N, C-alpha and C positions, 0 to 999 in steps of 0.2 A: 421792813416789808415782809421778811421771812417770818418773823414772829406774828405779825398781824394776820398772816395767811395760815397760821397753824391749824385752825379748825377746818378751813377750806381744804388743806392738804389731807387731813384725816378723812374728810368726806370723800375726797378724790380716791384715796386708798380703798375706802369701802366700796365705791362703785367699780373699781378695778377688780375687787374680789367678786362682785356680782358678775362682771364680764367673764371672769375665769370660770365661774359656775356655768354660765351660759355656753361656754366652750367645752364643758364636760368635766370640770373639776368637782369632786365630791367634798363633803365636809361642811361644817358650820363656820360662820363668821363670828368671832368673839370681839367685843369692844369692852375694854377694861381701863381702869385708871385709879388714881388715889381718891380717898374720900373727898367728895365735893367737886370732883373733876367733871361731873355731868355725864358720865359714861352711860348710865341707864337712860336718861332723857334723850341723849343724842342717839343711842342705839334704837330706841323706840321711834324717834323721828325719822331716822334713815330707813329703818325696816318698812315703815309705812309708805315710803316713797318708791319702793321697788315696784316696777311695772311688770305686768304679765300675768297676774293672778290675784287671788283673794288674800287678804291679810287676816291671820289668826294670832291673837295674843294669849299665851298660856299663863294663867296666874299661878304663882307658887303657893303651896299650902301654908297655913299658919305654922310658925316654928313651934307652937305648943302642941301641935297634933303629931301623930305617928306618921312618918313619911315612908310609904311603901309602894308596891305595885298598884294597889287600889287607888291611892291618892294621886298617882301619876295618871291613871286612866280617867279618874274623875276630873282632873284638871284639863285633860285633853277634850273630854266630852263637853265641858262647859265652854271651852274656847270656840267650839263649832256649834254649840247648842243642839247636840244630838244625844240620844240615850245610850248608845252602845258603840263598841269599837268597830264592828262591821259597818255600821252606818257612817261612822266617822271617816273610815277609809274611802267610802264612796264620795265623800264631800271634797276630798283632796285631789287636785289636778296638777299636772306639771306646771311649774311656775308659781304656785302658791307660796306664800311666805308664812313661816311659823316663827314667832318671837317668844323666846324664853328670857324674861327679865329677872335680874337678881338671882342668878344661878346658885349663889351660896345659900339661899333659903331652902334648897333641896338637900343640903348636906348636914348630917348630924354626926358629930364626932363620936367615935366608938361604936357606931352602928354598921349594919351591912350596907346601908345607903342604897336600898333597892330602888327607890324613886329615881335617884340620880343615874343608876345603872340602866333603868328603863329609858331615860332620856338619851343616854349614849347609844343604846341599842336602836332607838328610833332614828337617830342621826345616821348611824351606820346603814340602816335599811332604806331610808327614804331620802337622804340628802342628794341622791342622784337626780331626783325629779323635783324636790322641794328646795326652796331657799330658806335656810334655818339660821337665825341670828340669836346669839347669846349676849348677855351683859353680866358682869360681875366685878367686884372690887379687886384691886391688884393684889391685896393680901390673900384673898381666897384663891386667886389664880395661882399664886406662887405655891400655896399649900396643895391645891388640887393637882398640880403638875407632879408632886411627889407621892401622893397617896391615891390618886385615881388615874384612869386612862384618858383624861380629858384631851391631852395633846394629840392622841391618836385619831380623834374624830373632828379635829379643827382643820379647816382649809386656810384660814387667815386669822391672825391676832393683831388687833389695832390697840395700841396703848396710847391714851390721851396724854399729851405732854402738858406740864404746867405752862401757863402763859405769862407774858411780860406784864409789867405794871401798866403799860399803855393799853394793852388789850383788856386788862382787868377794869381799868377806869372806864373805858369805852362801854364794856358790857354792863357795869353797874349803873352808869348814867342811862343806858338804854332801858334797863329794868325800872329805874326810878321814873323816867319820863313816860313809860308805858303803863304806869300805875301799879307795878308789881313790887315796889320797894319804898317804904317810908323811912325817914331818917330823923332821929332826934338824939342829940348829943348834949349831955349835961343840961337837959331841959330846953335846949335851943333847937327849934325846928329848922329843917333844911331851907325853907323859904327865906330865913333870916341869915343864912350863911353866905359868905362870898364864895366865888368859884375857887379861890385860893384855899379856903378852909375845906371845901368839899374834896378838892384834889389831895390835900394832905391826909384827910381821913381815908380816902380810897387807897392811897398809897400804903397807909398803915395796914389796911385790910389785906392788901396784896402781900405784904410782908408776913402777916400772921397766917394767911391761908396757904402760903407757899405757891401761889399762882394757880390755885384750884378755885375757880369762881363759885 
């Protein structure tokens, strides 16, 4: 039962962090996990559910572009559909939610990382009135803790845990039934497989994925 409730527990931890913010705690909420753990999608889903204000999703720039102060401001403008920073600030009200997905896309090894520094500065300045949510992979999080000031602007870090085979099978079956997953193995379609065969395949998937659906 504890394993089956893993995602529910992580959701509960997220809302506890939101409550701490409502009680006066500054800083961003970070959701991270292994590749395939679903940290970005879960973070986006949870950030959208926060009540009390408008939701803004800030898109990270292309990794091929030069990431600097201008690229940060452009990304902020686009999230609120406004032409300049002064107007952007007038759009933000206490309780609004700002979502920065895939934080690692703002990091360029060997550079000054001006864009990332602007994000951190934004959190330090506005996290008292805004709810700010980050997502990133666990490997970047470990790196960022050593080479940036990320930890100093976080209120809460939630690491998604790998799930059990039972949860993996349940989730894959749900995705299959909802039309999001087709399965063909050695030319044999899933409709022609027994439940026993499907479970064996799903358990193999769990082993290979390390519990990251």
